[in-house]
NUSELO-490792 format. One record per residue (C-alpha): residue number from 1; residue in one letter; z, x, y. Coordinates in Angstrom, 1 decimal. Each point is the difference from the previous one (the first is absolute). Layout:
BEGIN
<NUM, a, <Z, X, Y>>,
...
This chain:
BEGIN
<1, m, <39.9, -2.7, -1.7>>,
<2, l, <2.3, 1.1, 2.8>>,
<3, s, <-2.3, 2.8, 1.2>>,
<4, d, <-2.8, -2.5, 0.4>>,
<5, r, <2.1, -2.1, 2.4>>,
<6, f, <1.5, 3.0, 1.8>>,
<7, p, <-2.5, 2.9, 0.0>>,
<8, f, <2.3, 2.1, 2.3>>,
<9, l, <2.5, 0.4, -2.8>>,
<10, w, <-2.0, 2.9, -1.6>>,
<11, s, <0.0, 1.8, 3.4>>,
<12, m, <3.7, -0.6, 0.3>>,
<13, k, <0.6, 1.6, -3.4>>,
<14, l, <-2.2, 2.9, 1.0>>,
<15, l, <2.0, 0.5, 3.2>>,
<16, d, <3.3, -0.2, -2.0>>,
<17, c, <-1.3, 2.7, -2.3>>,
<18, l, <-1.0, 2.2, 2.9>>,
<19, r, <3.4, -0.5, 1.6>>,
<20, v, <1.7, 1.1, -3.2>>,
<21, n, <-2.3, 3.0, -0.3>>,
<22, c, <0.8, 1.0, 3.6>>,
<23, l, <3.7, -0.4, -0.6>>,
<24, l, <-0.2, 2.2, -3.1>>,
<25, d, <-2.0, 2.6, 1.9>>,
<26, m, <2.5, 0.1, 2.8>>,
<27, t, <2.9, 0.2, -2.4>>,
<28, t, <-1.5, 2.9, -1.9>>,
<29, h, <-1.0, 1.7, 3.2>>,
<30, k, <3.6, -0.2, 1.2>>,
<31, l, <1.3, 1.2, -3.4>>,
<32, s, <-2.3, 2.9, 0.2>>,
<33, r, <1.6, 1.2, 3.2>>,
<34, h, <3.5, -0.1, -1.4>>,
<35, f, <-0.5, 1.0, -3.7>>,
<36, c, <-2.0, 2.6, -1.8>>,
<37, a, <-3.5, -0.9, -1.2>>,
<38, l, <1.1, -0.2, -3.6>>,
<39, q, <2.4, -2.9, 0.8>>,
<40, v, <-2.8, -1.8, 1.9>>,
<41, v, <-2.2, 0.3, -3.1>>,
<42, y, <2.7, -1.6, -2.1>>,
<43, v, <0.1, -3.0, 2.4>>,
<44, t, <-3.8, -0.4, 0.3>>,
<45, a, <-0.4, 0.4, -3.8>>,
<46, i, <2.6, -2.5, -1.0>>,
<47, v, <-0.6, -2.7, 2.7>>,
<48, p, <-3.3, -1.3, -1.5>>,
<49, y, <1.6, -0.5, -3.4>>,
<50, v, <2.9, -1.9, 1.5>>,
<51, v, <-2.5, -2.2, 1.9>>,
<52, l, <-2.0, -0.6, -3.2>>,
<53, v, <3.2, -1.0, -1.9>>,
<54, i, <1.0, -2.4, 2.8>>,
<55, l, <-3.5, -1.5, 0.0>>,
<56, f, <0.0, -0.3, -3.8>>,
<57, i, <3.4, -1.8, -0.1>>,
<58, w, <-1.1, -2.3, 2.9>>,
<59, n, <-3.3, -0.9, -1.6>>,
<60, i, <1.3, -0.7, -3.5>>,
<61, q, <2.3, -2.6, 1.5>>,
<62, l, <-2.9, -2.0, 1.5>>,
<63, e, <-1.1, -3.3, -1.6>>,
<64, g, <-2.6, 0.5, -2.7>>,
<65, a, <0.7, 3.7, -0.4>>,
<66, s, <0.7, -0.3, -3.7>>,
<67, l, <-3.4, -1.7, -0.5>>,
<68, g, <-1.8, 2.8, 1.8>>,
<69, i, <1.8, 2.7, -2.0>>,
<70, r, <-0.7, -1.8, -3.2>>,
<71, y, <-3.7, -0.4, 0.9>>,
<72, y, <-0.2, 3.7, 0.8>>,
<73, l, <1.8, 1.3, -3.1>>,
<74, i, <-1.3, -2.4, -2.7>>,
<75, p, <-3.8, 0.1, -0.6>>,
<76, d, <-2.0, -3.1, -0.7>>,
<77, w, <-1.6, 1.0, -3.3>>,
<78, d, <-2.4, -2.9, -0.1>>,
<79, k, <-1.7, 1.2, 3.3>>,
<80, l, <-0.6, 3.5, -1.5>>,
<81, g, <-2.5, -1.5, -2.4>>,
<82, e, <-2.2, -1.5, 2.8>>,
<83, a, <-3.2, 1.8, 0.8>>,
<84, k, <0.6, 0.0, 3.8>>,
<85, v, <3.3, 1.9, -0.4>>,
<86, s, <-1.6, 2.5, -2.4>>,
<87, e, <-2.9, 0.5, 2.5>>,
<88, e, <2.4, 0.6, 2.8>>,
<89, l, <2.0, 2.4, -2.2>>,
<90, c, <-3.2, 2.0, -0.7>>,
<91, l, <-1.0, 0.1, 3.6>>,
<92, n, <3.3, 1.5, 1.1>>,
């Protein structure tokens, strides 16, 4: 796995997320000075959904994404009859 060979990649992703967060914070702070609070609420309420849509589109294009979606949506009915699965179901 790539993260085993290069453990610093996770920290780089974290730093990138922090940079984007700081950029969004600065943008909304500057917007709050020039616009009324209601317009800032519109931006801060819509931006997370835009980011989610972008991440969704990006992730469904990855190799093996259709297998993961199929695994998530289509249950394995044979496993539901196993005792271990029923035990875990009752414990939850």
